[in-house]
TIVEX-783903 format. One record per atom (N, C-alpha, C): x, y, z. Coordinates in steps of 0.05 Angstrom, whole numbers, plus 5000, padded with zeros to 4 digits. Example, Ala and Ser with C-alpha at 12.3 -4.5 7.8 and 13.67 -1.06 7.14 Angstrom:
REM TIVEX-783903
526448865156 524649105156 526449345156 525749555142 527349795143 525850015157 
END
This chain:
REM TIVEX-783903
728912943058 729612573052 729112603025 726612683009 725412702986 726812792965 728112972974 729913112952 732312822944 734112662964 735312452957 733812292942 731412212950 729811992940 728512032908 728912322905 728012422882 730612352855 733112442871 735512422856 735912162849 735111972871 735611672870 733811572843 731311682845 729111582827 729911622800 731711832799 732911992770 734311792758 735411582778 737211412764 740511392782 740211492797 743611552809 744011352826 745311182815 746210872838 748510832832 749410702856 752110622857 753010362864 755210202852 754809902857 756109902887 755509612894 756309512920 758809502918 760109562948 763509522955 763409322953 766709262944 767808992949 769608972973 769508662987 771208723007 774408783006 775208823030 778108883025 779608663028 782408553020 783808363027 783808393054 784908493071 785108533103 781608323111 779808383104 777508343110 776708013107 777208043075 777607723066 779307543091 782007703096 784107513104 782307373135 781407613150 779907503171 777807303176 776407393149 773807143153 776106853148 777906823134 779406603127 781006523156 781506743166 782806603196 780506533217 777506653214 775406523232 774406263217 774606223195 773805943187 776005733196 778605793192 781005593198 780805583228 779805753244 780105703278 777505613292 775105643269 772805583287 771205453258 772005233246 770205103222 767705033224 766205083210 764104973210 762904663221 760804663237 761404353249 759704183229 757804313210 755904083192 757804003166 757503743162 758603673143 757203663111 754503753114 753203763093 753004043078 754704193085 754904533076 755004483048 754404613031 755504623005 758604742999 759704612980 762704732979 762605002970 764505112984 765105382980 763205622998 761505503016 760305643032 760305703060 762405513071 763405493092 764505773099 766605853090 768306113085 766406303091 764906383068 762706583065 761106603085 760206393103 758006383117 758506553142 761306613152 762506763169 762307123163 761807163139 762207433134 759307573133 757507493145 754907663149 755607833177 755308093168 755108303189 751808423192 751508313213 748908433222 747908603238 745408683242 745408983257 742608923270 742009033291 739609093305 739209403318 737409493311 736909773321 736609843345 737910033352 737310133386 735710363385 733010363401 731310603399 731910723430 730911013422 731111153445 728211133458 727311273484 725311353490 723311443474 724011623453 722211673437 721711463414 722611293410 722511093393 724011113367 725711383368 726811373347 730311233347 731411143325 734011003325 735711173338 736711123359 739511283369 741711063366 741710903356 744310683347 744010383343 745610293338 745810013328 747209833340 746509553346 748809413353 749109263332 752009203332 752709043303 754208793310 753808583296 754708343306 755308123277 757207953282 757207793254 754107563266 753907393241 751407233241 751207103269 748407053274 748406863294 749106583295 749506483271 750406213262 753406153273 754806363264 757206443270 758006393307 756506673317 756906613351 756306323356 754206293350 752505973361 755405783360 756705743343 758405543339 760605633353 761705903361 763805933375 763605983407 761305973412 760006083439 761505923460 762305703460 763305593477 766505533469 767305633448 770605593444 772205743456 775105763453 776705883469 776906203464 778606273484 778206553479 779606673453 781906463443 783306533425 781706603396 779406463397 777106453379 775306693381 775306723398 773106993402 775207183400 777207263405 778907393393 778607443358 778407263352 778807203322 776207343308 773507253326 772107343317 771607643321 772307763340 772507983351 773208233338 775608073320 778108203301 776708233271 775108023270 772808053241 771508273243 770208283265 768208443268 768308693274 770908783281 772109083280 772709163254 774608953235 774808983218 773209053200 771008893200 768408923182 767309283186 766909323206 766109593211 767909743199 770509743201 772209933192 771509943166 771009713147 770809693118 768009823113 766409813129 763809923127 763410213126 766110353135 766410673141 763610683166 764410583179 762110653206 761810813210 764211003219 763811313224 762011503212 763111463178 761311633162 757611543162 757611293160 754411213164 753811303185 754511233210 752911353232 751911593239 754211773239 752812073236 752912053266 751412173283 750812233317 749911983325 749411763308 748411503327 750311373335 749911133353 751811013366 752510703358 754110623356 754510323355 756010183373 753909963384 754509703405 756209583398 758209443408 759309243398 760709073423 760208773423 760708673443 763408563442 765008543457 768108453455 769008343479 771408113477 772708013498 773108153521 773608173541 775108343560 777708403557 778908153543 782208163539 782608263508 780208353497 780308453469 781208713468 780208953491 780509183491 782609333489 784809173487 787409343486 788409313454 787309153440 787709003417 788609283390 790209283384 790509553358 788109583341 787509423329 785009443311 782609663318 782009643347 780409883349 781010123351 783810223342 784710493339 783210563313 782010463288 781310473273 778710553268 777210563289 774710553298 773810863302 771110973297 771311303305 770111273327 771611283354 771411273382 769011383389 767911633377 766211793386 763411643386 762811463367 760811323364 760011033367 762810913387 762510653392 762710643422 761210433423 759810383449 761910023463 763410013469 764509793479 763309613500 762309373498 760709303512 762809013523 764208963542 766608783545 765408513558 765808303546 764908043553 767207823571 766707773590 768207553604 767707273599 770307123598 771006833588 771706683615 771106413617 772406233644 774806123633 776006133611 778806013610 780806273610 782706123615 786106333623 785706593600 787106743615 787907033593 786407233602 784607243622 783507553619 785007733644 785007933633 786808123641 786608183673 789008263688 787408313716 786108573714 784908613739 783108823744 784109103741 786909173755 787709383752 788809453722 789609283714 790309303681 788009373662 785209243669 783609273647 782509553654 782109623680 781209913683 783210123672 784910093674 787410253658 786810293628 785910033619 785109973589 783110123586 781110113591 778310213596 779010523597 780610633622 780910893620 782211043594 783910873581 784710963560 783011013539 781610833537 779510783511 777611033519 776611093540 775111283547 776111563540 779111603546 780511853543 780611833509 780411673492 780411733463 777411733452 775611723473 772111763458 770511553467 771711343474 769711083467 768211083492 765610943491 764110933514 764010623523 763510683546 764010363562 760910303567 759810013557 757009843572 758109643583 756509583606 756709403621 755009193623 755408953615 752608723623 751908743651 749008723656 748008733683 750308633704 750608743719 752608753739 751908543758 748808503762 747908353782 748308083767 748608033743 748907793727 752007703730 753607933713 756207893704 758208023726 758307933750 759508063772 762208153770 763707993749 766508023749 768208333738 765608473727 766808653719 765208943734 764408863757 763309103773 765309293776 767609223783 769109443786 770209633770 768709573739 768609723718 766210033717 764309943739 761810093736 762010383740 764410543754 765210743761 766110903727 766310783714 767610823680 765210803662 763110643674 761010533655 758810773655 758210823623 756111053613 753410883606 753810583611 751410393596 751410193615 748910113621 748709893638 746909723615 747409453612 745909333586 744608993602 742208983597 740208873613 738108673596 737508493596 736208253578 733508303588 731608363567 728608313578 728208163592 729107943585 727707603603 728707613631 726807643645 727407633678 728307913694 727308113668 727708363685 725008473696 724608453724 722408563735 722708793747 720508913763 720809183780 722609163802 723708923817 725308913835 728008973818 728208803797 731308833797 731909083775 729109173764 730009453751 730309683772 729309623795 730009813812 732809793828 733609493827 736609513837 737909653810 738009623789 739909703770 739310003766 736810113772 737510393775 739010523796 738710343826 740410483847 743710423841 743610253821 746310243815 748510413802 746410513782 746810763761 747310973784 745911043798 745411223819 747811253833 748311073845 750611053869 753011023864 754010833839 756110703825 756710783800 754510763772 755410833751 755511143746 755111313757 754911643755 752611633732 750411553740 747611543718 747711463694 749211263698 749111073669 746410983657 746211003633 744010943621 742910623618 740510593627 740010313620 739210283595 740209993582 739709933560 738309653561 736309533546 735209343549 734709253524 735908943524 736008753499 733808633491 732508533476 731108313472 728408313478 727208593474 724308633484 722408533457 720908303466 718708223449 715908403438 715408573451 712808733451 713508993456 711309123444 711109433449 710009463479 708709263493 707909263517 710509233543 712509093526 714509033542 716409333540 716509443517 716909663517 716409893532 713909873538 712210103558 713410063587 713509823594 714009733622 716609793624 719609753608 721609813609 722210093610 720610283598 720310563605 719710633633 718310513640 716810583672 719610513690 720910343680 723210273699 725110453697 725110593679 727210853675 729810773654 728710523637 730810523614 731110643594 733410753590 733310943560 733110863533 734710633534 735510493498 734310243502 733110143476 731409863471 732709753447 731809523449 732909363431 730309083430 730509013410 728508703406 726808753382 725308463380 723008493357 720708653356 720608823389 718409053386 718309183368 721209313355 720709493332 719609543310 719009173303 717109153274 714808923285 714108953310 712108783323 709408863308 707308733306 704508843306 702908883319 701209073321 699609093345 696009033330 694209063344 691009073335 690509343329 691609413310 690209633290 688109643279 686209463282 683609373265 681509613264 681809823289 680210003288 681010253274 683410193261 684710503252 684210493222 684510673216 684410733180 686910853172 687610893147 690111023133 689611343135 691311483146 690411793146 689511883119 688512213124 687112283095 688812313073 691212413079 693512433057 694212193039 694511933057 694911733047 692611603025 690011733034 688211583019 688111742994 688712012991 688712202971 690412012947 693411962959 694711912945 694711622939 692111452948 691711202939 690211192920 688211452924 686111442897 687711572873 689911682873 691311812848 692711482840 694211312850 695311112849 693310882833 690510922845 688610732833 688010782807 687811082795 687711152766 689811162752 691711142766 694611162747 695110862736 694210732753 693710352753 691410302731 690010462733 687510432710 688110592688 690210642681 691210852660 690311052644 689511212667 688411512665 690011672649 689511852630 691511922618 692412212636 694712312618 695712502642 694512712640 693112872625 690313062628 688812992660 688412762656 686412662685 687612732711 690112572705 692612552737 693212862737 694013002722 694213262719 692613432741 689813352729 687113542740 686913382770 687113142778 687313012804 689213162826 691613232817 693513342829 693013572833 692413672815 691613982822 689214112837 687813912847 685813922868 687013852892 689413782895 691013772923 693313992912 692814132933 695014402924 697314312945 696714222967 699714112979 701113922963 700013712950 700913502936 702413672908 701213842900 702013952871 704414052882 704814232899 707214432909 709014212910 709013952923 710413802938 712213632910 710113612892 711113452872 713113732853 712413952851 713714192832 716414142852 717114152876 718914202890 720814052892 719613742891 721513542890 722913522860 721513542842 722413572808 724413802811 723713962813 726414222813 728314122829 728314082851 730514012869 732713762862 730613542848 732113312840 733513332817 731913502792 732313552767 734013782757 736213852775 737614072777 739414192758 739613982729 740913972702 739214102686 736414182688 733814252674 735314582664 735114652644 735414972643 734415212651 731415062657 729715222671 727915112693 726515192709 725015062730 722314962723 721114692725 718914612720 716714772737 714814852721 712815032726 709014952726 709614692714 707214552707 707014312718 704614172730 703913992735 704513802713 703913852688 703813722658 706613592652 708613842658 711113822653 712113582671 711213632692 712513432718 712013192708 710013132700 709012842701 710712722676 710212882659 712312832629 715312762639 716812892658 719012792669 719912612681 717012532701 717812302716 716012072704 715312002685 713711792672 712011722691 710311462678 708011432696 709411222716 711511072704 712410842727 714310962750 715411222743 716611322766 714611482784 712611562769 710511712783 709511572804 708211242794 707311052817 709611042835 711610992828 714210952849 714511122869 713911442857 713911662880 712411652897 709311642883 706811592899 706811392925 708011182921 707811032937 710411002961 712011172955 713911272977 713011502990 711211672977 710211872986 707911803009 706511533001 704611453016 705511343046 708111273037 709011113071 709811363085 710411673085 711611863093 709612093099 707812063080 706212363085 704812443108 703112233120 701712213143 704612173167 705112293186 707912323198 707812073219 709811903212 709411643232 708811693257 708011573271 707811603303 710211413317 711211453340 713111273354 714711213337 714710883342 716310683325 715910693297 714110843281 713610823252 716110913235 717611203250 720011263238 722311023235 722310933259 724810693257 723510473243 721210353236 720610183221 721310273197 720510553184 721110653157 723610623149 725910693167 728110663159 728610363160 727510203168 728709923165 727009803139 725509933132 723809833107 725609963076 725710163083 728010283069 730710123060 731410113085 734209823080 733309643070 731109523071 730009273060 729709273027 728209553023 727909542996 730409632977 732709742981 734809772972 736409632967 736409432998 738309222996 736908962966 734309002969 733108812949 733608832923 733109182921 734209262890 737209222881 739409282902 741809242900 742508932891 742008732905 741508442898 740508422878 738808502863 737508482841 738508662815 741108712819 742508822799 742708672775 742308752750 742608612728 739708542717 738108562730 735108432720 733908692711 732008762695 730208932682 729609132702 729309452693 729109612709 725909562726 723709472712 721409432720 721309242753 722809082742 723908812766 725208932793 726609102785 728609202808 726109422820 724709582808 723309742820 721209572839 720209342822 718609172842 719509042875 722509002870 723408862892 724009112910 724609292901 724909582922 722009612940 719809652924 717409632933 716609422957 717609162948 716709012966 718309002991 720909102989 722209113014 721009443026 720109573015 719409833028 716609763041 714309693027 711809513034 712009363055 713909213060 714008943076 713309083109 714109323113 713409393141 711009643137 709409663115 708109913115 705109933138 704609693141 703109673168 704209753193 706309713199 707509793225 708410143221 709610203192 709910473188 706710703195 704810513176 702410743183 701210673203 701810423219 700310333245 697110253242 696310213218 693910073205 694109753199 692209673195 692409353187 693109313161 695209103152 696409043125 693809073100 692108983105 690408993082 689509313078 688409473102 688009713100 690909853073 692609833091 695410023087 695209953057 695409733042 696009543013 693509633000 691309633008 688509722987 689209942965 689310142976 689910372958 691610342939 693510232942 696410222923 695910052897 693509892897 693109742870 696809642862 697109452878 699209342873 700009132853 701309042833 701308862825 701108602840 700508322829 699508052842 702707942857 704607982843 707407882847 708008062876 707808312874 708508472895 706808422918 704808432916 701908392936 702808122949 703207902936 703707672945 705807612962 708107742957 711107692970 710607892996 709408122991 709408283015 707608163039 705608033037 703707903050 704907593057 707307563046 707807313052 706907103047 705507123023 704306893010 705406762988 707906742985 709706662963 710006902945 709806902917 710707092902 713407062894 714107242868 717107182862 719107372882 719107532894 720607642910 720807592942 719007412950 719107332976 721407232993 723307052967 726106942982 728007212987 727707392966 730007622971 729007742996 726707823003 725507943024 726607823052 726407483049 727107343077 729907443080 731507493053 734607473059 734907763074 732807993062 733508283074 733608233105 730608113105 729608083138 732307883163 732907753142 735107573160 737407783167 738107933153 741508083154 740308273181 737608353186 736808503210 737008313234 736808043234 737007913255 738607703263 741007863271 743807723273 743607533298 741007623319 740307473338 738007313340 736707313321 733607183316 734506913318 732506733333 733406493337 731906333310 729306533298 728506353268 730606483247 732106613249 733706633226 736806673227 737206413240 740606343254 742206303227 740506193211 742306003193 741906193164 743606403160 743106593143 744706513118 746706343122 747306153099 745605953079 743805913095 741305753079 739405953071 738906173083 737306333063 738106503047 740906543047 742506673023 742906402993 743706173003 743505962979 740705922971 737905892984 735605942972 735406172952 736906382950 736606602928 738406612912 740706382911 742906372896 745006612900 745206722921 746706962929 749506812944 751306932943 753706902959 753007042984 753606933010 753207113035 754307333039 757107383027 758707623031 757007893015 755907812990 754907952972 752008082990 750907903004 748008053020 749708183037 751608093051 752708283076 753408593064 754708533046 755408823031 753508953017 751308843011 749309013006 747409083027 746708973045 745709103072 747709233081 750109293088 750709573091 750909773076 751409743047 750410023030 748510103041 745609903032 742909963037 743110113066 743710073086 744010203110 745010493112 747310463094 748610813091 746710913072 745310853048 743511013035 741611073046 739910903067 737410993082 738211203099 740311203112 741011453130 741511613118 743111673095 743511923082 740712033073 739011913055 737112053048 735412183071 735412063092 733812143118 735212393132 737612493119 738712693132 737512913126 
END
């Protein structure tokens, strides 16, 4: 992971991709078929509002990221929720084409992508462009005419499974219309709300008897206690705000490695000279070796390897050294449980904010990245925020933005968080969040997907 991070620290950055014409056409179709209902929307933003591609992490029982659910923003879904099947088809096509444009197969690696699509859309030709081995299709039913006949739908699903797609079914005790597909299902998707022990046992029996050991996916888990409860019910995959939720960590302190790095950062911020910093590093053999290894792996264009701490510090410079130390502080004490998932989310936030700040001074771009990264440092380290931030000696603007106390970077942090919360009731109006930053929603969506790709690549 840090080999890639060091390469990035040395300035190898890439611009965000632009939307393809076919994708833009899809967004225009969605706006034409389902225009925004508000009349107060600023000119030119109505079409862009549909372009937000959001994601929600899906964790396994080990609390590591196993995949994502991808969707367009909640504001778009809300305004078409009671619309016709035709409009939902347009929405589904935009979603599929957005994933294709994002090169979703390359991005995911071995992870899964869950997408909810109308049952009548499963035969649409656009699905052929998706990486079948990664995709879990969760069909939805609608009351209006146009639903496929059960036999035809079974045949369509069988064809998709032959191509490598996987099938997820919404809780068959709630959506009974698709129960005939259970023998082909690999996942059963239930909502946390209303999921008790009795209903969990019933779903488990369905999986054993009808769905051939299909795995249970629970969405909308609000807290870590809910996650633990659903684990006991036998669920395998989990979604919801619990991934970044806070607990009572008041009795916990940062690990010893984090504390040592914090002391180094404090001396760096106090303008200690290079000789003193090198001396402090040399007292920590593991940290010294780590620094030399990372410098030599990243700076591979040098004519000969770097063998001294002083030379390594000269190459990094004081600003990059502080940034490296802060990155290391977030990872050196192995994150437990969902800390790893929180770290990936924080990296996405930081990289997205940095991309959105393109054109600003280098120091400000660094600050944007750090705000995103540190926004979840308490969840990553599982210690109180005050204890996590204290050793890092942050500037006032970064510190205030991370704590949610204003600060110059808080609006961009809110936008980065909003892109994660496609189904969150508090962040449903992504258009307004983007407008508050003076950023087009389409640009935010593109930067978000590029940041996700980057964060996944550096952790390989």
